C-alpha positions in Angstrom: -78.1 65.9 17.1 -78.4 62.5 15.5 -80.8 59.6 15.8 -79.9 56.1 14.6 -82.8 53.9 13.5 -82.1 50.3 12.8 -83.8 47.0 12.1 -82.2 43.6 11.4 -81.5 44.5 7.8 -80.9 48.3 7.6 -79.6 51.3 9.5 -80.1 55.0 8.9 -79.1 58.0 10.8 -81.2 61.2 10.9 -79.3 64.4 11.5 -81.5 67.0 13.3 -80.5 70.6 13.2 -82.6 73.7 13.8 -85.9 72.2 12.8 -84.5 70.4 9.8 -84.1 66.6 9.5 -81.8 65.0 6.9 -80.7 61.4 6.3 -76.9 61.1 6.6 -75.0 59.1 4.1 -73.1 57.0 6.6 -75.0 55.6 9.5 -73.4 56.1 13.0 -72.5 52.8 14.6 -72.4 53.9 18.2 -75.0 56.6 18.2 -75.9 58.2 21.6 -79.6 58.4 20.5 -80.9 55.2 18.9 -84.0 53.2 18.1 -83.2 49.5 17.5 -85.9 47.0 16.8 -87.4 44.5 14.5 -89.6 44.7 11.4 -92.2 46.7 13.5 -90.0 49.8 13.1 -91.8 50.6 9.9 -94.9 51.3 11.9 -93.2 54.5 13.2 -93.0 55.8 9.6 -96.6 54.9 8.8 -97.9 56.3 12.1 -100.4 53.5 12.9 -100.2 54.1 16.6 -98.4 56.4 19.0 -94.6 56.0 19.0 -94.7 54.9 22.7 -97.1 52.1 21.9 -95.2 50.9 18.9 -91.9 51.0 20.9 -93.5 49.0 23.7 -95.1 46.2 21.7 -92.3 46.1 19.1 -89.8 45.7 22.0 -87.5 48.4 20.7 -84.3 49.3 22.5 -84.2 53.0 23.0 -81.1 54.9 24.1 -80.3 58.5 24.9 -83.1 60.9 24.0 -84.7 58.5 21.5 -88.0 58.2 23.4 -88.5 62.0 23.2 -87.3 62.2 19.6 -89.6 59.5 18.2 -92.6 61.2 19.9 -91.8 64.4 17.9 -90.6 62.9 14.6 -93.1 60.1 14.2 -96.5 61.2 15.5 -99.7 59.1 15.2 -101.1 59.8 11.7 -104.4 57.9 11.5 -103.5 56.3 8.2 -106.2 54.9 6.0 -105.4 51.2 5.2 -107.3 49.2 2.7 -108.8 45.9 3.9 -106.2 43.9 2.1 -103.3 45.5 4.0 -104.5 43.7 7.2 -103.7 40.2 5.8 
């Protein structure tokens, strides 16, 4: 399947097939599964919180199976951030 991830500036489509994930060259415009949000979308990649928490406070619009896909693709990572990253 495919998952479209977009913020106000960029879009990317992940193609998921048999346990492998690849970025497709041309983002799908009307993807069945999508995560659309603001700048907070980067928090999914970093893994600062659970995907469900990030989607809720980031006010993401999720469609299709996106809620289930982000839980698997972007788990909580417990990143180590330097103090200056908080400002």
